[in-house]
C-alpha positions in Angstrom: -23.0 -9.4 32.1 -21.8 -9.5 28.4 -18.1 -9.3 29.4 -18.5 -12.2 31.8 -20.4 -14.2 29.1 -17.6 -13.5 26.6 -14.9 -14.7 29.0 -16.8 -17.9 29.8 -17.6 -18.8 26.2 -14.0 -17.9 25.0 -12.6 -20.1 27.7 -14.9 -23.0 26.7 -14.1 -22.6 23.0 -10.3 -22.6 23.5 -10.5 -25.5 26.0 -12.5 -27.5 23.5 -10.1 -26.6 20.7 -7.1 -27.7 22.8 -8.9 -31.0 23.6 -9.6 -31.7 20.0 -6.1 -30.7 19.0 -4.4 -33.2 21.3 -7.1 -35.8 20.6 -6.3 -35.7 16.9 -2.6 -35.5 17.4 -2.7 -38.6 19.6 -3.8 -40.7 16.7 -1.1 -42.6 14.7 0.3 -41.3 11.4 0.5 -44.6 9.6 3.4 -46.1 7.7 6.9 -44.7 7.6 6.4 -43.4 4.1 3.2 -41.6 5.1 5.0 -40.0 8.0 7.8 -38.8 5.8 5.4 -37.2 3.3 3.4 -35.5 6.1 6.6 -34.2 7.7 7.7 -32.7 4.3 4.3 -30.9 4.0 4.5 -29.7 7.6 8.0 -28.4 7.2 7.1 -26.6 4.0 4.0 -25.0 5.5 5.9 -23.9 8.6 8.8 -22.4 6.6 6.4 -20.3 4.5 4.3 -19.0 7.3 7.3 -18.1 9.4 9.0 -16.3 6.6 5.7 -14.4 5.9 5.2 -13.5 9.5 8.7 -12.1 9.8 7.8 -9.6 7.1 4.4 -9.1 8.7 5.9 -8.2 12.1 8.1 -5.6 10.6 5.2 -3.9 8.7 2.9 -4.2 11.7 5.3 -2.5 14.1 5.7 0.3 11.6 2.0 0.7 11.2 1.3 0.5 14.9 3.8 3.3 15.5 2.3 5.5 12.8 -1.2 4.9 14.2 0.0 5.7 17.7 1.6 8.9 16.6 -0.9 10.3 14.1 -4.2 8.9 15.5 -4.0 7.9 19.1 -1.8 5.6 21.3 -4.9 3.4 22.0 -5.4 2.9 18.2 -1.8 1.7 17.9 -2.1 -0.8 20.8 -5.5 -2.1 19.5 -3.9 -2.6 16.1 -1.2 -4.7 17.6 -3.7 -6.8 19.5 -5.6 -7.4 16.2 -2.4 -8.6 14.5 -1.6 -11.0 17.3 -5.1 -12.5 17.4 -5.4 -13.0 13.7 -1.9 -14.3 13.2 -2.3 -16.7 16.1 -5.5 -18.2 14.7 -4.0 -18.7 11.3 -0.9 -20.3 12.7 -2.8 -22.7 14.9 -5.1 -23.7 12.1 -2.3 -24.4 9.8 -0.5 -26.5 12.5 -3.6 -28.7 13.2 -4.3 -29.1 9.4 -0.7 -30.4 8.9 -1.2 -32.9 11.7 -4.7 -33.9 10.8 -4.1 -34.7 7.1 -2.0 -37.8 7.5 -4.2 -39.1 10.4 -7.2 -38.8 8.2 -5.4 -40.9 5.6 -4.4 -43.5 8.2 -8.0 -43.7 9.5 -9.2 -44.4 5.9 -6.4 -47.0 5.6 -7.1 -48.8 8.9 -10.9 -48.7 9.1 -12.0 -48.4 5.5 -15.0 -46.4 6.8 -16.0 -43.0 5.5 -17.8 -42.2 8.8 -14.6 -42.8 10.9 -12.5 -40.8 8.4 -14.7 -37.7 8.2 -14.9 -37.7 12.1 -11.1 -37.2 12.3 -11.1 -34.6 9.5 -13.9 -32.5 11.1 -12.4 -32.8 14.6 -9.1 -31.4 13.3 -10.9 -28.7 11.3 -12.9 -27.7 14.4 -9.7 -26.5 16.1 -9.3 -23.8 13.4 -13.0 -22.9 13.5 -13.1 -22.5 17.3 -9.9 -20.5 17.4 -11.0 -18.1 14.7 -14.2 -17.2 16.6 -12.6 -17.3 20.1 -9.6 -15.2 19.2 -11.8 -12.5 17.5 -13.8 -12.1 20.7 -10.7 -12.4 23.0 -9.1 -9.5 21.2 -12.2 -7.4 21.7 -12.3 -8.3 25.4 -8.7 -7.2 25.7 -9.3 -3.9 23.9 -12.5 -3.2 25.8 -10.8 -4.0 29.1 -8.0 -1.6 28.3 -10.0 1.3 26.9 -13.6 1.1 28.1 -13.0 4.3 30.0 -13.3 6.1 26.6 -16.9 5.0 26.5 -17.5 6.2 30.0 -16.1 9.6 29.0 -18.5 9.7 26.0 -21.5 9.1 28.4 -20.5 12.1 30.5 -20.2 14.6 27.6 -23.2 17.0 27.6 -22.2 19.6 25.0 -21.4 17.9 21.6 -20.9 21.2 19.7 -17.6 21.1 17.9 -16.9 17.5 19.0 -15.6 15.6 16.0 -13.1 13.0 17.2 -14.4 9.9 19.2 -11.3 8.1 20.6 -13.1 4.7 21.2 -14.2 4.6 17.5 -10.6 4.9 16.4 -9.5 2.4 19.0 -11.7 -0.5 17.9 -11.2 0.4 14.3 -7.4 0.0 14.9 -8.2 -3.5 16.2 -10.1 -4.3 13.0 -7.3 -3.0 10.9 -4.8 -5.2 12.6 -6.9 -8.3 11.7 -7.2 -7.0 8.2 -3.5 -6.6 7.6 -2.9 -10.3 8.6 -5.8 -11.4 6.5 -4.3 -9.6 3.5 -0.9 -11.4 4.0 -2.4 -14.8 4.5 -5.0 -14.6 1.8 -2.9 -12.9 -0.9 0.4 -14.6 -0.1 -1.2 -17.9 0.6 -3.4 -17.7 -2.5 -0.4 -17.0 -4.8 1.6 -19.8 -3.2 -1.1 -22.5 -3.5 -2.1 -21.7 -7.1 1.5 -21.4 -8.3 2.1 -24.9 -7.0 -1.3 -26.3 -8.1 -1.1 -24.9 -11.6 2.5 -26.1 -12.0 1.5 -29.6 -10.9 -1.5 -29.7 -13.2 -0.1 -28.2 -16.3 2.9 -30.4 -16.5 1.9 -33.4 -14.5 -1.7 -34.0 -15.7 -1.7 -32.4 -19.1 1.9 -32.9 -20.4 3.0 -36.0 -18.6 -0.4 -37.6 -18.3 0.1 -38.8 -14.7 -2.5 -38.8 -11.9 -3.1 -36.0 -9.5 -0.8 -36.1 -6.5 1.4 -38.7 -8.2 4.7 -38.8 -6.2 6.7 -38.5 -9.5 5.4 -34.9 -9.8 8.0 -32.5 -8.3 5.3 -29.9 -7.5 3.0 -32.3 -5.6 4.4 -31.5 -2.1 4.3 -27.8 -2.8 0.7 -28.2 -3.9 -0.2 -29.9 -0.6 1.6 -27.3 1.3 -0.4 -24.6 -0.5 -3.7 -26.1 0.6 -2.7 -25.4 4.2 -1.2 -22.0 3.6 -4.0 -20.6 1.4 -7.1 -22.5 2.2 -6.5 -22.9 6.0 -4.5 -20.1 7.4 -5.8 -17.7 4.7 -9.5 -18.7 5.2 -9.2 -18.4 9.0 -7.7 -15.0 9.0 -10.2 -13.9 6.3 -13.3 -14.9 8.3 -11.8 -13.7 11.6 -11.4 -10.3 9.9 -15.0 -10.3 8.6 -16.2 -11.3 12.1 -14.3 -8.5 13.7 -15.2 -6.0 11.0 -18.9 -6.8 11.5 -18.8 -6.5 15.3 -16.8 -3.3 15.2 -19.1 -1.7 12.6 -22.1 -2.6 14.8 -20.3 -1.2 17.9 -19.5 2.1 16.1 -23.0 2.5 14.7 -24.3 1.9 18.2 -22.1 4.8 19.3 -23.3 7.0 16.5 -26.9 6.1 17.3 -26.4 7.1 20.9 -24.7 10.4 20.0 -27.5 11.3 17.6 -30.1 10.7 20.3 -28.1 12.7 22.8 -27.8 15.6 20.3 -31.5 15.6 19.4 -33.1 14.9 22.8 -30.4 14.6 25.4 -32.4 12.2 27.6 -30.7 8.8 26.9 -30.3 6.8 30.1 -26.8 6.2 31.4 -25.6 2.7 30.4 -27.4 2.5 27.1 -24.3 3.5 25.2 -22.5 0.4 26.5 -25.7 -1.7 25.8 -25.7 -0.7 22.1 -21.9 -1.4 21.9 -21.9 -4.7 23.7 -25.0 -6.2 22.1 -23.2 -7.3 19.0 -20.4 -8.8 21.1 -23.0 -10.7 23.0 -24.4 -12.1 19.7 -20.9 -13.2 18.7 -20.4 -14.9 22.1 -23.7 -16.8 22.0 -23.0 -17.7 18.4 -19.7 -19.2 19.5 -21.5 -21.1 22.3 -24.0 -22.5 19.8 -21.1 -23.6 17.6 -19.4 -25.4 20.5 -22.7 -27.3 21.1 -23.3 -28.0 17.4 -19.8 -29.4 16.8 -19.9 -31.3 20.1 -23.2 -33.0 19.2 -22.0 -34.0 15.7 -18.5 -35.2 16.9 -19.9 -37.2 19.8 -22.5 -39.2 17.9 -21.9 -41.9 15.3 -21.5 -40.4 11.9 -23.1 -41.6 8.7 -21.5 -42.6 5.5 -22.6 -39.3 4.0 -20.2 -36.6 5.0 -22.3 -33.8 3.5 -25.2 -34.8 5.8 -23.0 -34.6 9.0 -21.4 -31.3 8.0 -24.8 -29.7 7.2 -26.1 -31.0 10.6 -23.3 -29.1 12.4 -24.1 -25.9 10.5 -27.9 -26.1 11.0 -27.6 -26.9 14.8 -25.2 -24.0 15.2 -27.4 -21.5 13.2 -30.6 -22.6 14.9 -29.2 -22.3 18.4 -27.7 -18.9 17.6 -31.1 -17.6 16.5 -32.8 -18.9 19.7 -30.1 -17.7 22.1 -29.9 -14.3 20.4 -33.7 -13.9 20.8 -33.3 -14.5 24.6 -30.3 -12.0 24.8 -32.3 -9.4 22.9 -35.3 -9.8 25.2 -33.3 -9.3 28.4 -31.2 -6.4 27.0 -34.0 -4.3 25.4 -37.2 -5.2 27.3 -37.1 -2.1 29.5 -35.7 0.3 26.9 -37.6 2.9 24.8 -36.4 1.5 21.5 -38.2 4.1 19.4 -35.6 6.7 20.4 -33.0 4.6 18.6 -35.1 4.3 15.4 -36.1 0.7 16.1 -39.4 0.1 14.3 -40.3 -3.3 15.8 -39.8 -2.5 19.4 -37.6 -4.7 21.6 -37.3 -7.4 18.9 -36.0 -5.0 16.2 -32.3 -5.9 16.6 -33.1 -9.6 16.8 -35.0 -9.5 13.5 -31.9 -7.8 12.0 -29.6 -10.5 13.4 -32.0 -13.2 12.1 -31.8 -11.7 8.6 -28.0 -12.2 8.8 -28.3 -15.8 9.9 -30.9 -16.7 7.2 -29.1 -14.9 4.4 -25.8 -16.5 5.3 -27.3 -20.0 4.9 -29.2 -19.0 1.7 -26.0 -17.6 0.1 -24.2 -20.8 1.0 -27.0 -22.9 -0.6 -26.9 -20.8 -3.8 -23.1 -21.3 -4.1 -23.7 -25.0 -3.6 -26.2 -25.0 -6.5 -23.9 -23.3 -8.9 -20.7 -25.3 -8.0 -21.8 -28.8 -6.9 -21.9 -31.5 -9.6 -25.2 -32.7 -8.1 -26.8 -29.8 -9.9 -27.4 -28.7 -13.5 -24.8 -25.8 -14.0 -21.7 -27.9 -13.2 -23.1 -31.0 -15.1 -23.6 -28.7 -18.1 -19.9 -27.6 -18.0 -18.8 -31.2 -17.7 -20.9 -32.3 -20.7 -19.6 -29.2 -22.7 -16.0 -30.4 -22.1 -16.5 -33.0 -24.8 -16.3 -30.2 -27.3 -12.9 -28.9 -26.1 -11.3 -26.5 -23.6 -12.7 -23.4 -25.2 -16.3 -24.5 -24.7 -15.5 -25.6 -21.2 -14.2 -22.1 -20.3 -17.1 -20.4 -22.1 -19.7 -22.4 -20.2 -17.9 -21.8 -16.9 -17.8 -18.0 -17.5 -21.5 -18.1 -18.2 -22.2 -20.0 -15.0 -20.1 -17.6 -12.9 -21.8 -14.5 -14.4 -25.3 -15.8 -13.9 -24.5 -16.8 -10.3 -24.1 -13.2 -9.3 -27.8 -12.2 -9.3 -29.3 -14.5 -6.7 -26.8 -13.9 -3.8 -27.0 -10.1 -4.4 -30.8 -10.4 -4.3 -30.6 -12.2 -1.0 -28.2 -9.6 0.4 -30.5 -6.8 -0.8 -33.6 -8.3 0.8 -31.8 -9.0 4.1 -30.2 -5.5 4.1 -33.6 -3.9 3.5 -35.4 -5.8 6.2 -32.6 -5.2 8.7 -32.7 -1.4 7.9 -36.5 -1.2 8.3 -36.2 -3.0 11.6 -33.4 -1.1 13.3 -31.9 1.4 10.8 -28.2 1.3 9.9 -27.5 -0.2 13.3 -29.7 -3.1 12.2 -27.7 -3.5 9.0 -24.5 -3.9 11.0 -26.3 -6.3 13.4 -27.3 -8.4 10.3 -23.6 -8.8 9.5 -22.9 -9.9 13.0 -25.8 -12.4 12.8 -24.4 -13.8 9.5 -21.0 -14.3 11.1 -22.2 -15.4 14.6 -21.8 -19.1 13.8 -18.5 -18.6 12.0 -16.8 -21.2 14.1 -18.8 -24.0 12.5 -18.5 -22.4 9.0 -14.7 -22.3 9.2 -14.6 -25.8 10.6 -16.7 -27.2 7.7 -14.6 -25.2 5.2 -11.3 -26.3 6.7 -12.4 -29.9 6.5 -12.0 -29.5 2.7 -8.2 -28.9 2.5 -7.5 -31.4 5.2 -9.3 -34.0 3.1 -7.6 -32.9 0.0 -4.2 -33.3 1.6 -5.1 -36.7 2.9 -5.9 -37.9 -0.6 -2.5 -36.6 -1.8 -0.7 -38.5 1.0 -2.6 -41.7 0.1 -1.5 -41.3 -3.6 2.1 -40.4 -2.8 2.5 -43.2 -0.2 1.2 -45.8 -2.8 -1.6 -47.0 -0.5 -4.4 -49.3 -1.6 -6.7 -47.6 -4.2 -9.6 -48.1 -1.8 -8.0 -45.6 0.6 -7.9 -43.0 -2.2 -11.6 -43.7 -3.0 -12.5 -42.8 0.6 -10.4 -39.7 0.6 -11.8 -38.7 -2.8 -15.3 -39.0 -1.5 -14.3 -36.6 1.4 -12.5 -34.3 -1.1 -15.5 -34.1 -3.4 -17.7 -33.0 -0.5 -14.9 -30.7 0.6 -15.0 -29.0 -2.8 -18.6 -28.2 -2.3 -18.1 -27.0 1.3 -15.2 -24.8 0.1 -17.5 -23.2 -2.5 -20.2 -22.6 0.2 -17.5 -21.2 2.5 -16.3 -18.8 -0.2 -19.9 -17.7 -0.9 -20.4 -17.1 2.8 -17.1 -15.2 3.0 -18.2 -12.9 0.2 -21.6 -12.3 1.7 -20.2 -11.6 5.1 -17.5 -9.3 3.7 -20.1 -7.4 1.8 -22.1 -6.8 5.0 -19.1 -5.9 7.1 -17.7 -3.5 4.4 -21.0 -1.8 4.1 -21.2 -1.3 7.8 -17.7 0.1 8.0 -18.4 2.4 5.0 -21.5 3.8 6.8 -19.3 4.4 9.8 -16.9 6.2 7.6 -19.7 8.4 6.2 -20.8 9.2 9.8 -17.2 10.0 10.8 -16.4 12.6 8.2 -19.6 14.6 8.7 -20.2 16.7 11.9 -21.6 14.6 14.7 -25.4 14.6 14.6 -25.6 15.7 11.0 -27.9 13.9 8.6 -26.2 11.1 6.7 -26.1 12.0 3.1 -23.8 11.8 0.1 -24.4 14.1 -2.9 -24.1 12.0 -6.1 -24.1 15.3 -8.1 -20.7 16.1 -6.5 -18.1 15.4 -9.3 -15.7 14.2 -6.7 -18.1 11.5 -5.5 -18.9 10.4 -9.1 -15.3 10.2 -10.1 -14.6 8.3 -6.9 -17.3 5.8 -7.7 -15.9 5.2 -11.3 -12.4 4.7 -10.0 -13.5 2.6 -7.1 -15.5 0.4 -9.5 -12.4 -0.1 -11.6 -10.1 -0.8 -8.7 -11.1 -4.4 -7.9 -10.5 -5.3 -11.6 -7.0 -3.8 -11.5 -6.3 -5.5 -8.1 -7.5 -8.8 -9.6 -5.3 -8.3 -12.6 -2.3 -7.8 -10.4 -3.1 -11.0 -8.5 -3.7 -13.2 -11.6 -0.6 -11.8 -13.1 1.3 -12.7 -9.9 -0.1 -16.2 -10.0 0.9 -16.5 -13.6 4.5 -15.4 -13.0 4.8 -17.8 -10.0 3.2 -20.6 -11.9 5.5 -20.1 -14.9 8.5 -20.5 -12.7 7.0 -23.7 -11.2 6.2 -25.1 -14.7 9.7 -24.5 -15.9 11.1 -26.2 -12.8 8.8 -29.3 -13.1 9.7 -29.6 -16.8 13.4 -29.3 -16.0 13.2 -32.1 -13.5 11.3 -34.5 -15.8 13.9 -33.7 -18.5 17.1 -33.9 -16.4 16.4 -36.4 -13.6 17.0 -39.9 -15.1 14.3 -42.4 -14.2 11.8 -39.8 -12.8 9.0 -40.7 -15.3 9.4 -44.4 -14.6 9.3 -43.8 -10.8 12.8 -45.1 -10.3 14.1 -41.7 -9.0 12.7 -39.2 -6.6 12.0 -35.6 -7.6 13.4 -32.5 -5.8 10.3 -31.5 -3.9 12.3 -28.9 -1.8 13.2 -26.8 -4.9 9.5 -26.4 -5.9 8.5 -25.4 -2.3 11.3 -22.7 -2.4 10.0 -21.4 -5.8 6.4 -21.1 -4.5 7.5 -19.5 -1.3 9.8 -16.9 -2.8 7.3 -16.1 -5.6 4.4 -15.6 -3.2 6.3 -13.3 -0.9 7.7 -11.2 -3.8 4.4 -10.9 -5.8 2.1 -10.2 -2.9 3.7 -6.8 -2.0 2.2 -4.7 -4.7 -1.5 -5.8 -4.3 -1.2 -5.5 -0.5 0.3 -2.0 -0.7 -2.4 -0.9 -3.1 -5.2 -2.0 -0.8 -3.7 -0.3 2.3 -2.5 3.0 0.8 -4.8 3.8 -2.2 -7.6 5.2 0.0 -5.2 7.0 2.2 -3.4 8.7 -0.6 -6.7 9.5 -2.4 -8.0 11.1 0.8 -5.0 13.3 1.2 -5.1 14.3 -2.4 -8.9 14.9 -3.0 -10.6 14.7 0.4 -13.2 12.6 2.1 -16.0 12.8 -0.5 -13.7 11.3 -3.2 -12.8 8.4 -0.8 -16.5 7.8 -0.1 -17.1 7.4 -3.8 -14.1 5.0 -4.1 -15.6 2.9 -1.3 -19.1 2.8 -2.9 -17.8 1.8 -6.3 -15.2 -0.6 -5.0 -17.6 -2.5 -2.7 -20.3 -2.9 -5.4 -17.8 -4.0 -8.0 -15.8 -6.3 -5.8 -18.8 -8.2 -4.4 -20.0 -9.2 -7.9 -16.5 -9.9 -9.2 -15.7 -12.1 -6.1 -19.0 -14.1 -6.6 -18.2 -14.6 -10.2 -14.6 -15.8 -9.5 -15.6 -18.1 -6.7 -18.5 -19.8 -8.4 -17.0 -20.1 -11.9 -13.8 -21.5 -10.4 -15.7 -23.9 -8.2 -17.9 -25.1 -11.1 -14.9 -25.8 -13.3 -13.2 -27.7 -10.5 -16.3 -29.9 -9.8 -16.9 -30.4 -13.5 -13.5 -32.0 -13.7 -14.4 -34.2 -10.6 -17.7 -35.1 -12.2 -15.9 -36.5 -15.3 -13.4 -38.3 -13.2 -16.2 -39.9 -11.3 -17.7 -41.2 -14.5 -20.6 -38.8 -14.6 -20.3 -38.1 -18.3 -21.1 -41.3 -20.3 -18.1 -42.5 -22.3 -15.7 -40.1 -20.6 -13.3 -40.4 -17.7 -9.7 -39.8 -16.6 -7.4 -39.4 -19.6 -10.2 -38.7 -22.1 -10.3 -35.6 -24.3 -13.2 -34.2 -22.2 -11.1 -34.7 -19.1 -8.1 -32.9 -20.6 -10.5 -30.0 -21.4 -11.9 -30.0 -17.9 -8.4 -29.9 -16.5 -7.7 -26.7 -18.5 -10.9 -25.2 -17.2 -10.0 -26.1 -13.6 -6.5 -24.6 -14.1 -8.0 -21.4 -15.4 -10.5 -21.3 -12.5 -7.9 -22.1 -9.8 -6.5 -18.5 -9.4 -10.0 -17.1 -9.6 -11.6 -19.1 -6.8 -8.6 -19.6 -4.5 -6.6 -16.3 -5.0 -8.6 -13.6 -6.6 -12.1 -14.1 -5.2 -11.1 -14.5 -1.5 -8.6 -11.6 -1.8 -11.3 -9.2 -3.1 -13.1 -9.8 0.3 -10.0 -8.5 2.0 -9.7 -5.6 -0.4 -13.1 -4.0 0.4 -12.8 -4.6 4.2 -9.2 -3.2 4.5 -10.0 -0.2 2.4 -13.1 0.6 4.5 -11.2 0.2 7.7 -8.2 2.3 6.6 -10.5 5.0 5.4 -12.4 5.0 8.6 -9.3 5.4 10.7 -7.7 8.2 8.6 -10.8 10.2 7.7 -10.2 12.5 10.7 -7.2 13.9 8.8 -8.7 14.1 5.3 -10.7 17.3 6.1 -7.7 19.0 7.6 -5.1 17.9 5.2 -5.9 17.4 1.5 -4.2 18.9 -1.5 -7.5 19.8 -3.4 -8.8 22.1 -0.6 -5.3 23.6 -0.2 -5.2 24.5 -4.0 -8.7 25.9 -4.0 -8.0 28.1 -1.0 -4.7 29.2 -2.4 -6.1 30.0 -5.8 -9.2 31.6 -4.3 
């Protein structure tokens, strides 16, 4: 039943995405100058993503072969499926974003209506959202269709003594790893690209030359607009697709371990209940996608208001509410005739649904908390804007304070949700909560992708010298987009935390004998040292990323300065800048600088396991996850608050201040400092903890057999 449901829902989602894709593309692009600018952005984005994917293919083939040789052939195949699904979603999203941006601008130009303009932006963004959710489930359908016989073999095993390797666990983990590798490339590479261009454009254009944002005289402005599509569209999509897959996979794996523990302890589980526990999270994801299709359809096929935030929130709440209702129905039919107490479900047949509901509620709550700390409708951001009158140092100090204080509430929400989910259905319930949080990911990604599309549309309006009223409309969309982006980043952090915790628990189950009590001795020095090093790792990873952005941005700054210095008439607008050169600098810098952080994330836990064993890696995962969650929240909210403080001043929110004032200059500095934090570092930390957990889970079967520490102890003893 679940398999049929998934096929139907995925088909509906892809069909609706295709319909929206061609519906948006059928709209006109506007003036000749608008078309030329849009084409330049499109070419730049395509060039980067194709160059990045060439490297990705080489690395993916190598990793697939290694997994196939050292783990199992099914793991290698599933890994390849994950790479294809995630890369496809990112590529399609970037394509529609580069087609939508100019059409949003033209809608603002021809209609002069916010409601009409936001309709085009959301319709284009929905293509990305629907593809992210649909491709995640489609890949799982393919993997399940190819290797479900491994589950059937599990059900027939009667004697679990000495049984330590579960092939299906490694197979679906391979699929999750494939999605993670693509997310690492898109998020890290795209993040470095977009911030190098953005900082180069801001530091020279706004601060030194005192020209407006997206001014066509700025040589980095096309590269900046390209970066929005590369980092905030393709990167975001692959990030949340990976979180979605990680959550579903961890729930499937914990379902398998729950079944195995019951088999070992009582041996009387009915045939078919293993598949039920495995497919239940997939069913939640499918019904969540169906809810998103309905939510987006309702909003896109009714007249929109002049308040974009209201319409975007409506899509989210419809999708989340429907998900909760449909999941309740699914849970009733799947568990009504099952003895749930044998699985450790404390609330009977509704146990798993309560866990899923905790995920839905906590996801929305974390998004609202992020909105409070980053939107200029609320006190924290307004305080930063007011502080900017005292200079850049105070602006940065206030932003750091806001970012740090913003860490407590989301962690409190996560903690409460995790505790209730655990009390309802054990560790299986915790994983189901992650699935619940990500079940309406199609709408979440759609609302988030709306932001960079709107941002691009404003850039095109400025570069094409359109009526200032057009820019006023796109700025209104962009200001809402800044808030939705902050909400999306908060949601991504929360979902990554849940997914990584679920995968880490799967790791702990995997390295202990099947049926053993899950425990980790904190008095073990290997575990303690692992926690310390794991806690430091996100900071080192962040330092590498910020340094990479700094290097890339420095090259961009030098190039923009050179062009203003050497191109006669550029300042006066009588000569055109060399946009292509800036795009080349961002592309080459991003590809070059992303390699070290990516290699660190993939190979650090593997090398640690082969050197010091599974307990040490368990400590690394615990320390790394805790540290990365808080650091990511700090980066996302501080950066978002600095950005919107600048927007608040530009909108006249601080009396006596505005564009070009000293307070505005200070806010630009704050925004520039926050850019790599919120758009490169914070999102990449999500990937770090998920990819480390997945890699550790796949390779743990070898850590006990092959690690240097045990070899030395045995040799010396």
